N, C-alpha and C positions, 0 to 999 in steps of 0.2 A: 643328525645333520651335521655336516662339516662346515667351516667358515666359507669354503669355496661354493657350496650349495647356496649358503645365504647370499653371498655376493652375487651369484648369478640370478638369484631371484629378488634382487633389489632390497633385501632386507639388511639392515645395518648390523655388523657383527658386534657393535657396542650396545645395541638394545636387544640382542638375541637372548632368549632365556638359556639358562645354564642347563645342559643336558650332559650326560655321560660322554656322548660322541663328541660334543664341542670341547669338553674338558680334555679328552683323549687327544683330539686333534691339536689342541693348543700345546699340550705337554710334548707332543712328538716335534712340533714346529720349534719349540724352545730348544729341545734337546738337538735338533739339527742345526740350529744357529749356534749353539755352544760348541758343536763339533767343527763347524766352519771357522768360528772364531780361533779355536785352537790350532786348526790347520793353517789358518792365515798367519798366526803368530809364529808357527814352525817355518813356514816359507820365508817370513821377513828375517827370521834369525839366520837362516841358511840360504839366503838369497843367491849368493855367488855359486854356491854348489848347485842349486836348482837351475840356474841359468846355464851353467856349464853342462848339465845333464840334458837340458832342453836342446841345446845347440847339438850335442852329439846324437841325440835321438833323431832329431830332424835330418840330420845329414847322413844317417846310417840306417838304411832300410832293414838290414839284418838285425840291429839292435831293436828297432821298433817291432819287428817280427817276434823276437825273443820276449820282449816285454809284454806283448799281447797274447802270447801262447796260452791256450787254455781258457781265454775269456770268451764270452758270447759276443755276437756282433755288436750289440748295444754298448757293452762294456769297452769294446775296442774303440768304438766312436767317442765315448766319454774320455778315454785316455787321450786320443788324438785331439779332442777339443781342448782339454786342459793343457796340453802341450802348446797348442796354438795360442791359447790365452797367455800362457807364461811367455811365448815368443813376443806377443804384442806388448806385454808389460816391459820386456827388455827393450824393444824398440822405442817405447815411450820414455823410458828412463835414459836412453842415450840420445834422444833428440834434443836440440837446443830448446831452451825455454821460448815460448812464443810471447808476444807482446801482451803486457797486462798480467802475466802470471809470476808468481814468486817461486823461487827455489830454496 
């Protein structure tokens, strides 16, 4: 049983019995979190380059098509989603601070 099954059946993952399936699911979750943390650090370190790339990709359909060449429909959607998220981050970074927030 994975943690999602336990969650759906209202069993607490904190009191669930240790099983090979639960341990495997937890290890995969932690691996994914570490990969995301590494990717996030890379994006932060190269933010200006990423933002330039996002702007170019959103404005040039041919670049977007070459980017997604050979990908499945789902993978293409993930690329588009990631570009939209980065575009939103750029919009947030360039927006003036709102009342009650610190910069």
